[in-house]
N, C-alpha and C positions, 0 to 999 in steps of 0.2 A: 615306259620306264625312264627314268632321266638320263641324258647319254648328253657328251658332249664332241662333238667331233670340229677341232678348230685349228685351221692353217692361217699361220700369217709368217713375214720375214724370221721371225724368231721364234715359232711354235710351232708345232704340228702334231696335236695328240688326238688318237681315239682313246675316250675316256668312259665307259659304264660307269652306273652309278645308283645302281639296287640300292632299297630301302635298307638302312643301319650304316656304319661308321664307315667310310673309307680316310684313311691316311693318307697323306700325300707329301711324300717324303722326297730330299734332294738338296743339292748344296745351292748355296748363291749363287745364282743367275741362273737358274736351273729352268725359271718361265712359271714358278710356280704364282706367285702374285700375279703375274699376264695371264695365267691360266681361271684363275679366280675373277678377275674383273673383265676376263670376257665372258664367263659363264656368268656373271650377275649384270649384264650390260652396259658397267662403265667406259669399255671400251669392244670397238666392232672390230674382228679379226675381218680379211682379205676373205676367207672362203672356209668353207662346211657349214654344218648345223647342229643348233640346241634344242634340243628338249628339255625341257622342265614339266614332269610328269608327264601326260600326254599331248601337250601343248606345246608347239614349233614357239621358241622365242627366236627361235635366230636360224636364219636359211639364207648362205648368200647368191645361191642361183635364184629365188624368186625375189629376195629383195627385202625378206621379213625381217626386222630387227626392233626388235618391243625394248623400251624407255624400262629402267631399272625398273620402278615403281609401280610395270602394266606385268611384273617377271614372277609375284609370288616366291621371290627369293630372300631370305635373311641373311646377313653380313656382318658379320663380329671382324673386324680388321687385325691388323698389328700395330695400330696404336687405338689408347682409349678414344670410344665416340662416343660416352655418355655426354649428356649435356651438364658443364659441369657446376652451373648456378641450380639446379635442380638436385632434390632427394633422389633418393633411390624410387623413390614411391611414386615419385613426378615424372622419372623419365620414364619407366614403365607406363605409368598412365597416358603422356603424353605417343606411347605406342599403341594404345586401347582407344584413342579417339572418335573410331568406326563405330563404338558401341552406344547403347544410350548410359545414361552415366550410373544407374544403380548396377545393371549389367559389367558397363567397365570398373566399379570397382570392387565388384564379384571377382570376376577374373584377375584382376591385379593382386588382390588378398591371396588367391589361391595359387600365383606365381611365386608369388614372394617367400609363400610357406614351401612351394616345391621346390623351390634352390634354397630353402635354409638359410632366408634372408630377411624375415621375420621380424629381426633386433635390429635392421638395418635402416629398415624403409625412411628412417628420417636424415637419415646418415646422406651427405654429401661424397659422389665419388673418389674427390682428393683424400675426404678421410678414412679411407677403407682401404686394406692394403691389397698389394696387386690382382693376387687370386681371387678376392670376394669382389672387386671392381670387374674382374672378367667373368666370373657368375655372375652379376647384375644385367653385362652385357648382353649374352648370350638369355638371359632370361627376356629382358626389353624385345630381342633377334625374335625371339619364337613368339612373342604377343599377338603379331602378325599373320598368324596362325599360315606361316608360308608352305609351300612344297619341298622345299628345298633349305637346309641351311650348310650356311659358309662361316668358317673359322678358319682364319691365319692365326694360329698363335705362336711367331716366331717372336715378337717382342721381348726383350730384353728382362721382362719383369712380369710377364703375361700370366706363370705363375696356372698354368694347364696342370690340373693331377687324376687321379684313376676317379677320383669320388665328384668330381664335375662332370665325366664322362659318361659315368652312370647314372648321372643327374639328367643328363638330356638322355641317353638311352628310353628314361623312363618319362620322358615327359614330351618326346617326338617320335612319333616310328617313319617317317619319311628317311630320303637320304640326308647323308651329312657327310659335305668334306672337309674335313679337318686337316690345315698345314700344319706340321710339328718337326721340331728337330728333335723329338726323345722317342731313340729305339725302344724305351720299355714303353711306354705308352703304346706303339702301333703294338707290340706284343700283346699286352697287357689288354688292351682295352677295343682296338680296331677292329672291323670284321674284314676290311680289306685293305691293301696297301699298294699303292701307284709312285712307282719310282720311276722322278724325271729328270733327265739330264740332260744338258744343252737344248731345253726346247722340246725335248721325246721322250715318250715314256718306255723307258726301257726292262720292266718289268711290271706286273698286276696281277692280283691272283687274293686267295686268302691269308692273311697276314701272318699265322703263325708259320704257315707254310710256304709263302715266299722268304720268311725271314730264316729258314731251318734250311732252305733250299733252293736258293738262286741260282738262275738259270744263264747269268752272267759274267764273266769280271766286274763289269761295270755296276751292277746289281749287288755282287756279293761287298764290294767297297761300302755300299750305301749303308747296306747291314749289319756293319760293323765287323765283315772277315777280313781282320788288317794284315795276314799273311796270304801274298797273293804271289805264285809264282809261275813264270810261265815254262811249259815243260814240255819233250818230245816222248809220244808214246814210242817207249824201246821193245815192248814184248805184251803179249796178251795172251792170257793161258783160261780160258772157260771152264776147262776142267779143275782147277783150282778156285775159277771166282776172281782172279788176280789179273793185276795189270803193273809192269815196271814203268814208273814215270822219271826221268833224267830232266833234273836241272839243272841252271847253271853252276852249282856248289856241293849239290848231293842227290843222291837214287832215291826214289820213294818205291814202296808195292802200295797201290791202291785196288779198289776196287774193281772187275771185271767192267769194261767201258765198252756195253752193245750199244753197236751203231758205228763204233770205230776201227780203226785201222792203225798197222805198226808203222810211225813214222809221223802221224798227226800231230799238230802242235795245237796244245792246250792250255791251260792254266788250272793250276790247281792253289786250293784254298783250305783254310781252315783259323779258325777261329783263338785268340791268344790263350783264351781260358780253357781251349783242348789240348793245346802243347803240355806236353808234363815236362818236368826239368830233373835231372840227375847229377848226380856228382861224376865228375870226369875220369873218374878209373873204375867204373863199372863198365863189366862186359857189354859191348854193342849186342842190340836187339834189333828185331822189326821195325827199320825206322827211326832207329838212335842217329843223330848227329852231334860229332864234336863242333862247340859253339866257342866263342869267344865273348863276355859279358860288357858290353859298351857301356851301359849305364841302366839307374835302377828309379824305378819314379814310385815314392808312398801315394797308396788311397785308402782312402776308408777304412777298407776292408780288407785289400788284398794289395799287393807290388807288381809292377808291371816290370818283366825285364827284358832290354831292348838289346839283343844280341849280332854280332857284324852276319852282312848277309842278308839283311832286311827280316829277322827273326824275332817276333815277339811271343813271350809267355807272360799271363796273370797269373798268378799263384796266392793263394793264402799268406796272412802274414807271417803266419805262427810255420810256417813251411821255410818261406824264406832266412826268416831268424835262424832254423836250424840248417842252412845250408850255405849262409853268409861268406863261411870261410871255407870254403871250394876251392882247391886248386886249380881244378877245374870244371868245366861243364857241359854235359852234354842234354841237347834235346828230344825228345823223344814226338813224332807225327802220328798218333796209332790209326789204323788203315780205315777203321770205321768211321773218325770224323772227317776224314779227307773229303771235299768237295771239289770236283773238277768239272771243269765247261768247256 
């Protein structure tokens, strides 16, 4: 199985890459580009081992370090890499030069059709919109019949979408490592998700499971849980399946925390879209907290409300329209939506 264990001054990761789509997510400077470069062979790690398929392409102890051209690893970087003076078809023909002319022509026509580029075969890359340029670049990368596909989708105008990832799945059944900043794509299209921070993997597993139930505050922050609060476990009640969590500004009732003890320090998190907003004059209920509204930000379908104490809620525009004249505000943290790390 493809597997990258890489160690260097700024990168220390152990990343299995089974068949299917693995999304790599992390903040700027986390080491995403360095990881892809080491796997592809553009940079040499100080230590570790990299397997692509069953082949060892790098081993720090034995000194194995195959050059990129021998790793059977396809690459689509953060910047356009298509030859600008060639058409889309000519770019793919260049990648297919190891086959005889008729076979090369057949394979290129098949790939153009598969990636829905047949209407653009005589178009130069600069005349294509960004999303189609990326589609052509991935198609060219797969022309080489690689064992591993690496894609860096963080360019400002790369334009990856669910349709492209679906086409990649249909065209290639090997491992794919896809660097992205889109949480939506991670949730909708990735089989696995790897979270990278400070050159280390802080979370790795099935994409949806990891996004729904991250294992640490660092992982939670990366998968979009913006409400994060340090807390102390004040009480544990296994009979009621409850715990009491004391944060700096409020006290919350949460799920029973098996394996924890009274007095333990933990983090409590909740997504902004799971926070409920009420008028201030309502009777307080479980996990109701009086809040002072600081600012409102409009989004295409929702409104983000930011309250004092680091509380954020995201509600429907229609709901905000009915509540915008509230004299006071309360926010509710539903116990079932709380995540404790």
